[in-house]
C-alpha positions, 0 to 999 in steps of 0.5 A: 828562512834565512836561507830561502831568500839568497836561494830565491834571488840565486834561482831568479838570477839563474833563471833570467841568465839562462833563456836557452832559446836566444831571445833574453830581454835585457838588452841594453838600449837606453841613451847612456850605452854609448856613454860606455866606452871599451877603455872602462874595462879592464883586461890581463892577458894570461901571463898577466900583461894589460891589454890596452882595448883600444889597439882593437880601434876601428873593430867590433870588440865581442866580449863575452864574460864567462866562467868555467862553472857557468853552464849557459857559459858552456852550453854558449860557447860551441855557438861562439867558437862556430860564429868565430869561425863564419866571422874569421875574414871580419873585423871582429875580435872575440875575447873571452873575459872571466875573473877566475884564477889562471890555473882554472883557465888553463885546465879548462883549455886544456879540455876545451878544442875552442880557439879562445882569446882567454883573458881576465877582467880585473874589474869585473865587479864595477861593470855591472854584471849581474849574470853569466854568460853577460856578452858586451859587443863595441863598436868599431869606436870603442861604445857598447852598442850591445849588451845582454844577460845569458844564453844567446846563440851566437851562430843564428844569422840574426846574430852573424848578421848582428855582428856584421852590421855593427862593424858597418 
């Protein structure tokens, strides 16, 4: 019985985070969303250098929280790469944040064809991320305007339009 409850919780979280049609209803839409600023996220690059997210002021910032072991994360990545390719001339920055070790990330990079900027989230537990993947999108002023847990097909036109409209 002690094992049943934790398994149920894991199944529930995995089920809600793994919505494959991209229509996950876990978007944050409360007024408090605008109070969450990009500076609350603490990131370092793979050489352990602090990333000052203020440098992206004036740009839309897409931060995808993921893990090498997360199947929905891996399924989502090709669509993010395509979205990046589509938006390459736009004012959108894509960051891929995990709390895994640099060695794991480097091994992953060697085996995957993605042109991602991989970073380490130093405070993932304080960001209220309950499932992976989770995506945060910040507007040009550094305010969180979109947050969603689960798989999303980012190269769909409606999602491309979402990213373009956040920047306007």
